[in-house]
N, C-alpha and C positions, 0 to 999 in steps of 0.2 A: 433183824433182816430188814425191818423199815429203815433203821439208821443207815444201814450199809447201802441201801437202795438210794436214800436221799444223798448219801456221800457221792455215790456214783454219778447222779444226776447232776451234781454240781460241778463235776469234773469237766464237761464239755464247755460248761460257760466259763470256767476259769483258765483252761489250757486249750480250748479248741476241740475241733472234732478228731484232730489228729495229735495228741498231746506227745510231748516229749518226755523223756524219761526223767529229767530233772524236775520239770513241772509237776508230774505226776506224783514224783517222789515227795516233793514241798506240800503238795496238796493232802497226800496221804498222811504225812507226818503232822502237819499243822490244821488240817481241815478248815482251812481259811481260803476263801476265793480271792481276796485281796493280796494275801502274800503270794498265792500261786501267779495270779495276774502278773504282779510285780517282777516275780522272777521270770516269766515267761517273756515279759517286755525286755528284760535285761540281757536275756540269753544271747540275742544276735549282736548287740553292741559290744559285749563282753568277748563274744567269739571272734568278732573282727578286730577287736584290740589285741587278743592273743594271737591271731594270724598275723598281724602287722608286728608284734613284738618277736614272733619266731622268725619272721623274714629279716628283722633287724640283726638277731642273734647269727643267722646264718650268714647274711652278708658280711658280718664282721669275721667270721670264720673262714670265709672264702678268700676275704681280702688278705688275711693272714697266710694263708696257703698260697695264695698268688705271690705275695712279696718273697716268701721263702722259696718259692720254685724259681722265680726270676732270678733272685741272687745266686742260688746254685747254678742256675744255667749259665749265667755271666761269668762266675768264677772260671769256669773251663777256659773261655775265650780270653780272659785278661792274663793268663800266665805265662803268654808269649812275651819273651824278652830279647833284646838285641844281644847277639853272641858276644861272648867276652873277648877282648883284644888278646893278640899274640903277644904273650909276656915271656916266652922262652928266652933262652941265653942268646944275645946278640940281637934281640929285637930293639928298635930305636926308640922306646917308650921312655920320656923323660917325666920327671915329678910333676911339671907343670902340666904337660900334655895329659899325664893321667888325672890330674885334678881337674883339668878341662873336660874330659871325657866323662868323669864320674858326674860332674855338675849337669852335664847334658842328660846322663841317663837318669840322674834323679829329676830333672824337669820333665823327662818324657814319662818317668813313673807317675808322677803327679798329674800330668796330662791324661795318663791312661786312667788313673783312678776317678778323675774328675768325669772321663767320659763314661765311666762304668756307672757312676752315680746318677748322671743324667738319663742315660739309657734305662737304669732300673726305675728311675721316676716316671719317665715317659711311658714306659710299657706297663708299669704298675697303674699308672691313672687310667691308661686305655680299657686295660684287662678288668680292672675294679669296675669302671664305669659299665662295661658291657654286663659283667655280672651283677651289678646292683639292678641294671635296667631288666634283666631276665627275671630276677628274684622278686623285685616289687611288681612287675607287671603280673606274674602268677599269683602273688598275694592280692592284688587288686581283683583279678577275675575270682579268686576265692571268697574274697568279701563281698562283691556283687552276689555271688551265688547265695550268700547269707540271707540277703535281701530279696530272695526269690525273683532276680533278675533273669530273664531268660538270655543265656550266654551264646546262643547258637547263632543268631545274627551278628552278634559283636565277633565272635571268633571268625565267621565266614567274611565279613568286612575287612578284618585285620589280614586274612589269608590273601586277598585280593589285593589290597594295598601293599602287601608285602611282596608280591609276585610283580606288581607293576613297579615297584621300587627297585626291585632287583634288576628287572630287563632294563631299566632306565639308568641305573648307577653301576653297571657292570665295570666299567673302567674305573669308576671311583673306589668301588670296592677292591678292585686288584691292586690299585695304587696304594690303600692302606694297608692291604695283607703282606705286599711287597716290602713297605716300609717297616712293617714289624719285623719280618724277618731279617732285614738288613740291621736292624738294631740288636736283634737277638745274636746274630753271627758276628756283628761289629766288622761289617765289611768295610767301612770307611768311616770317617769321623770329620768333623769340622777341623780344617787346617791340613787335611791330607791331600797329597798330589794324586788324581787319578785320572784313569782314561776311561770313559763311559761310551766310547763308540764315536757319536757324533761330537760330543763335548769332551774336552780334556783341559784341566787345569787343577786349580786350588778349591777344595770345598769352602764355601762361606756359610752355608746354612743347610740343616738336614732336618726334615719334618717327616711324619708319617706319610704325607702325600707327594710332596716334591722335594728335590734336591737341587741346591742352587751351585753351580760351578762357575768360577770366572777363569778365563783362558787368558793365555800370554799376551793377548792383544787388549785385555781389559774388558772383554764382552762378559757380561753375566747371563749364563744360561739357566733357566728353568727348565728342570726335566721331571716329569712325572715318573714315579718310582716303578710303576707298573711297565714303563718302556724300557728300563734298564734291563737289557738281556746279559750283560756281562760287566765285571769291574775289573779294572786293573789298578791295584793300589801300590803306588811307588815309594810309600812312605812308612811301610811297616817292617820291622826287625831289622832289615839292611837291604843294601842296594849293590849293584856291579855296574861299574863304568866299563863298557866294552866298547874299544877303538880299534878301527882298520886303519893303519897308519900306511900310506903309500909311498913308494920309494921308486926311483927310476930302474929300469931293467938292468942297467949296467952298474948298479950298486952292489957291493959286497954284503950279501944277505946277513952273514954271520956278523960282520961288524955292525949292520944296522941294528940287528937284535939285541946285540949288546949295549948300543948306545941309548936304545929306547927303553931297556931294562934299568939302565944307570939313571936316566931322566926321571923314570916313575919311582925309583928308590928314593931319590933326593926328595920328591914330594911325600913320600912315605916318611922319611926321617924328619921332614919339617913338621909334622903333625899341625897343618894349618887348621885354623878354627873353623872354617866353612868347608873344608875338603878334607875331612879325617879319614885316612886309609886304615882299615882295621886289619888287614894281613899283607903279606908281602906280595907286590904285584907279580902277575903271571904274564909271561910270553906264551901263547898258545900256538904260534907258528905262522906259516903262510896260509893266508885265507883264501886268496885269489889271485889269479893271473888276469889283470885287466888289459884293455886295449892300450893304456898308456902307462900303466905302473903294476907293481907288485904289491899286494896288500899284507901286511904283517899286523896280526891280531895280538892287542894287549888287553889283559882283564885285571880290573881293580876292585876290590872289594871295600865299599866305604859305608858311612853312616847312611841312613835312609834321608833321601832328599838332598844330598850334597854330590851325587853323581855327576851333575851338570857343572858345578864348580870345579871339581876335581878333572873333570875333562879340559876344562879351558885353561886351567893352569898347566896341565901337561902339555897341551898344544902348544902353550906359549913358551915353555922351556925347550920343547922339542924343536921348535923353530930356530931358537938361538944355538941348540946343539947342532943341528944340520948344518946350519951356517957355517959354524966353527970346524966341522968336521969335513966340510966340502961335499956333504949327501944332498943332491938335488931333490926338490920336491916337485912330482911331474906335474905337467899339465897337458892339456890336449894340443896335439901337433897335426899340421896339415901340410900336404905337398902341392903347391898352387903352379900348374903349367900355363904359361903366357903364350897366346897366339898371335903373331904378328900379320896385320893384312896388308897385302902389296898389290901392285897393279898388276902383276904378271898373271897369265892366263892359268886357270887352274888345270892341274895334271889330268890326263885322260885315264878314265878307270880301265884297268886291266882286268882280264878274266881272271877269278880266282883260281888258285890251286886245287887240284883234287884233293879231296879230304877223305881219309880211310873211314868209311862208315862205321866201321867196327868200334871206334873211339867217339861216335857222336853221342851226346848226352840224350839219356830217355826223357821224353815228354812227362811233364808233371801232370798229375791227375787234374781234372777240371776243377777251377775253383782255389787251387793253391798257386 
């Protein structure tokens, strides 16, 4: 009984007034205050090391899940391919044209693969950094708690700083979130021709915060991603060149349509390098009765980004064909009345004839 009392009396000296389980177990097993004090001293740093090691392991696991999730998410968006050319009987595809088209598509596939890789790297880096920050911050707070640090003031201060940062950086956070979704959805990439509202042109750089677009005049626009409300991408999958070709009112419409179709077919048959038409051109009919002309609509399906070159080539050939066929391209016309001033006295005004009020125009509402 005396030995047990002495053993119990030495426990507070070795492990303190509130001994932990491990220190008490060591003291009960070895009956040595030195060993128990050593174990009690090493418990805190060993626990901190274990916390940091667990944080490192969790961070590695989270990084692996993030990369797998991003790759799966991007796979669905990278399956979009350009339509196959019309290779039916009678289609004008030559061997050299098919070879050029295959080279274009191989190049586009390589570009899409590179874009997917860069998107995965960018998103992976961002999400991994955020995950690591959260995990190691929690581990740091848990480590400080092991050293009996009061975490209440720290958590309160962090909350106040977070609220202040949130109010002051709303637009910055919005830009980053918009940039992340743009990368995930692959709305556009470097080299694409886009219309972002105020700015339209070729994308030269894309980051999580801003997008750089150079317009046709050479102006470089820096647009925050959070301000991009809509995106019109003119470089994905395929494009359509829609042309309203005007002819004079006295033109034979059927003859004009046949000639326009013939000219468009020649461009299709030639399979030009920068104006590759994918399908047979279509005449959609009369589009408009204008003040000076009749508009005939032509629609041509082309490789993405080549619609402007196709339009220019078709217009050039149409001008030559119209000149040969005697079809006039209309222009605005006016009738001018010349008034000659003489020294003769002005005629005396006569009383106006009586007007039948039944046909008088009704007064328009005020403001119209």
